[in-house]
C-alpha positions in Angstrom: 98.8 -2.9 -30.8 102.4 -3.8 -31.9 102.5 -7.0 -29.8 100.5 -9.0 -32.4 102.1 -7.3 -35.4 105.7 -8.2 -34.3 104.7 -11.6 -32.8 105.3 -10.7 -29.1 103.8 -12.8 -26.3 104.2 -9.8 -23.9 105.7 -6.3 -23.9 109.4 -6.6 -24.4 110.1 -3.2 -22.9 107.9 -2.8 -19.9 109.4 -0.6 -17.1 108.3 -3.0 -14.3 111.4 -4.7 -12.8 110.5 -8.2 -14.1 113.2 -10.6 -13.0 112.2 -13.0 -15.9 113.6 -10.3 -18.2 116.8 -10.1 -16.5 119.7 -9.9 -19.0 123.0 -11.4 -18.0 125.0 -8.5 -19.1 128.6 -8.3 -17.9 128.2 -5.5 -15.4 124.8 -6.7 -14.0 126.0 -10.3 -13.7 129.2 -9.3 -12.1 127.3 -7.3 -9.5 124.9 -10.3 -9.0 127.9 -12.6 -8.4 129.3 -10.1 -5.8 126.1 -10.0 -4.0 125.7 -13.7 -3.7 129.3 -14.0 -2.5 128.8 -11.2 0.0 125.8 -13.1 1.4 127.9 -16.1 2.0 130.3 -14.2 4.3 127.3 -13.0 6.4 128.9 -9.8 7.7 129.0 -6.1 7.1 127.3 -3.7 4.8 127.1 -4.2 1.0 126.7 -1.0 -1.1 125.3 -1.0 -4.7 125.4 2.4 -6.4 124.1 3.4 -9.8 122.5 6.4 -11.5 118.8 6.5 -12.1 117.6 3.8 -14.4 120.8 1.7 -14.5 119.0 -1.5 -13.1 119.4 -1.3 -9.4 115.8 -2.3 -8.6 115.7 -5.4 -10.9 119.0 -6.5 -9.4 117.4 -6.0 -5.9 114.3 -8.0 -7.0 116.6 -10.8 -8.4 118.5 -10.9 -5.2 115.3 -11.4 -3.2 114.4 -14.3 -5.4 117.8 -15.8 -4.8 117.5 -15.3 -1.0 114.1 -16.8 -1.0 115.2 -20.1 -2.7 118.9 -20.3 -3.3 119.7 -23.0 -5.8 116.2 -24.3 -5.5 116.7 -25.4 -1.8 115.1 -24.4 1.4 116.5 -20.9 2.2 119.0 -20.3 5.1 118.2 -16.6 4.8 115.5 -14.5 6.2 115.1 -11.4 3.9 113.5 -8.0 5.0 112.9 -5.7 2.0 112.5 -2.0 2.6 111.5 -0.3 -0.7 110.8 3.0 1.1 113.4 4.0 3.6 111.8 7.2 4.8 111.4 5.8 8.3 112.2 7.2 11.7 114.5 5.1 13.9 111.6 3.8 15.8 109.7 3.2 12.6 112.7 1.2 11.3 112.9 -1.0 14.3 109.1 -1.7 14.3 109.3 -2.5 10.5 112.1 -4.9 11.1 110.4 -6.5 14.0 107.0 -6.7 12.1 108.7 -8.4 9.1 110.1 -11.0 11.5 106.8 -11.7 12.9 107.3 -10.0 16.3 104.0 -8.8 17.9 104.4 -5.3 19.4 102.2 -3.0 21.3 101.8 0.4 19.9 102.9 2.1 23.1 106.2 0.3 23.4 109.2 2.5 23.7 112.0 2.5 21.1 114.2 0.7 23.6 111.7 -2.1 24.2 111.1 -2.5 20.5 114.9 -2.8 19.9 115.2 -5.3 22.7 112.3 -7.4 21.2 114.0 -7.2 17.8 117.3 -8.4 19.4 115.7 -11.4 21.0 114.0 -12.5 17.7 117.3 -12.1 15.9 119.1 -14.3 18.5 116.3 -16.9 18.1 116.8 -16.9 14.4 120.6 -17.3 14.7 119.8 -20.3 16.9 117.9 -21.8 14.0 121.0 -21.1 11.8 119.0 -18.5 9.8 120.8 -15.4 8.4 118.8 -12.2 8.4 119.5 -9.8 5.4 118.1 -6.4 5.3 117.8 -5.1 1.7 117.1 -1.4 1.3 116.2 0.3 -2.0 116.6 3.9 -2.6 118.9 4.0 0.3 120.1 7.6 -0.5 116.7 8.7 0.9 117.5 7.3 4.4 117.2 10.0 7.1 120.5 10.6 9.0 119.1 9.4 12.3 117.7 6.3 10.7 121.0 5.4 9.1 122.6 5.6 12.4 119.9 3.4 13.9 120.6 0.9 11.1 124.2 0.8 12.2 123.1 0.1 15.8 121.2 -2.9 14.5 124.3 -4.3 12.8 126.0 -4.2 16.1 123.8 -7.0 17.4 125.8 -10.2 17.4 126.8 -13.4 19.2 130.3 -14.5 20.1 130.6 -16.1 16.8 128.5 -14.2 14.2 126.7 -11.0 13.4 122.9 -11.3 13.6 122.2 -9.0 10.5 123.7 -8.2 7.2 122.6 -5.0 5.2 122.6 -4.4 1.5 122.1 -0.8 0.3 120.9 0.0 -3.2 121.1 3.7 -3.9 121.8 6.5 -6.3 125.2 8.4 -6.2 123.9 10.6 -3.5 124.2 7.6 -1.2 128.0 8.1 -1.4 127.6 11.7 -0.5 125.5 10.7 2.5 128.1 8.1 3.7 131.0 10.5 3.2 129.7 12.6 6.2 132.0 12.4 9.3 129.5 11.0 11.6 129.2 7.8 9.3 132.9 7.0 9.4 132.2 3.9 11.5 129.6 2.7 9.2 131.6 3.3 6.1 134.5 1.2 7.6 132.0 -1.6 7.8 131.2 -1.7 4.1 132.8 -5.0 3.1 131.7 -5.0 -0.7 130.6 -2.2 -3.0 129.8 -2.0 -6.7 129.0 0.8 -9.1 126.6 0.1 -11.9 127.6 1.9 -15.0 125.5 2.5 -18.1 125.6 0.0 -20.8 128.2 0.0 -23.7 127.0 -0.2 -27.3 127.7 -3.8 -27.4 125.7 -4.4 -24.1 122.9 -2.3 -25.5 122.7 -4.4 -28.6 122.7 -7.6 -26.4 120.0 -6.1 -24.2 117.7 -5.3 -27.1 118.2 -8.7 -28.7 117.5 -10.6 -25.5 114.3 -8.4 -24.7 112.6 -9.1 -28.1 113.5 -12.7 -28.2 112.3 -13.2 -24.6 109.0 -11.5 -25.6 108.4 -14.0 -28.4 110.0 -12.5 -31.6 111.3 -15.2 -33.8 112.5 -13.4 -36.9 115.9 -11.9 -37.8 117.1 -8.8 -36.1 114.1 -6.5 -35.4 116.2 -3.4 -34.8 118.6 -2.5 -37.6 122.3 -1.9 -36.6 121.8 1.9 -37.2 118.6 1.8 -35.1 120.4 0.1 -32.2 123.3 2.6 -32.4 120.8 5.4 -32.4 119.0 4.0 -29.3 122.4 3.8 -27.6 123.2 7.3 -28.5 119.9 8.8 -27.3 119.7 6.7 -24.1 123.4 7.0 -23.1 123.2 3.3 -22.2 120.7 3.7 -19.4 118.4 0.6 -19.4 115.3 2.5 -18.3 115.7 5.0 -21.2 116.4 2.2 -23.6 113.1 0.6 -22.6 111.2 3.9 -23.1 112.7 4.8 -26.5 112.5 1.1 -27.9 108.8 0.9 -26.9 108.0 4.2 -28.7 110.1 3.1 -31.7 108.1 0.0 -32.0 104.9 2.1 -32.0 106.5 4.2 -34.8 107.4 1.1 -36.9 103.9 -0.4 -36.4 102.3 2.9 -37.5 104.1 2.7 -40.8 103.7 -1.2 -41.2 107.5 -1.7 -41.0 109.0 -5.1 -40.7 112.1 -3.6 -39.0 112.8 -0.8 -36.8 115.2 1.8 -38.3 117.0 4.8 -37.1 114.2 7.1 -38.2 111.7 5.3 -36.0 114.1 5.8 -33.1 114.4 9.5 -33.7 110.7 9.7 -33.9 110.5 7.9 -30.5 113.1 10.1 -29.0 111.8 13.6 -30.1 108.2 12.5 -29.3 106.8 15.0 -26.7 110.0 16.9 -26.7 109.1 20.3 -28.3 112.3 21.9 -27.0 114.5 19.2 -28.4 112.6 19.4 -31.9 112.9 23.2 -31.7 116.6 23.0 -30.9 117.1 20.6 -33.8 115.2 23.0 -36.2 117.4 25.8 -35.0 120.5 23.8 -35.7 119.2 23.2 -39.2 118.4 26.9 -39.8 121.8 27.9 -38.5 123.5 25.4 -40.7 121.7 26.8 -43.7 122.4 30.4 -42.7 126.0 29.6 -42.4 126.0 28.0 -45.8 124.4 31.0 -47.4 126.8 33.4 -45.6 129.8 31.3 -47.0 128.4 31.4 -50.5 127.8 35.2 -50.2 131.3 35.8 -49.1 132.7 33.7 -52.0 130.7 35.7 -54.5 131.9 39.0 -53.0 135.4 37.9 -53.1 135.0 36.7 -56.8 133.4 40.1 -57.7 136.3 42.0 -56.1 138.8 39.8 -57.8 137.0 40.5 -61.2 137.2 44.3 -60.4 141.0 44.1 -59.9 141.4 42.1 -62.9 139.3 43.7 -65.8 
């Protein structure tokens, strides 16, 4: 549809966490720098918290790429990625062991699974390999499983920890970790970062990067007013920026527009939101009613004044 019209090679605002479209915005790059430094220390928990749609998953995927081939060299890391943390403690141990290539019988007890995991971690440490467990949506970790994860981080040699854990989660993760039973785990969080929504300037940079990366080679595709309106409607949340921008491009394409203006953005934002549209209509009607009332009061006051001054 609009891809050919605006000269895109691919969709600029797809929702999939494509690391090729990663934008080096200040907050996201600062977080990535912290993650790579934390990896170099090799110890403790790292906690990355951000609200829904602020870019945690794409950072997680970018970190996985870095861990796989840091600086284009053979990796010293062994990464275990857990996108769905709804696991029992035994399920966690089995998942970790499986990801490390440990063969386990289905009837092995939790203690035996844990011991097999420990032996494999010791073997990797002997090969100078660092194991990194990366958990997305960590706020969904069951309480018992989070405690089991802490037990895994207890595994160590005389010189080093055998495992490092990086947690990506929504603000509810902080609520979970604030529970008294996790006070020991909380003390082990060596680095943490909170991902804030984008500023107006960062939103403009994000939009420009996305369309240029997709192949647009003209001048600014989004007008300044349109970018401000996208920032207003999205509140700087990257996922919402993507959704609104995609729909705004459809609106611009539908009217054969060379640029996307704020009317296209409003059309995109209110599309499929009857309550929002109804609310806007009510505000307009209320404003008109207030205006009529003010005029009526002014006329009555004038008539009274005329009556007092024949």
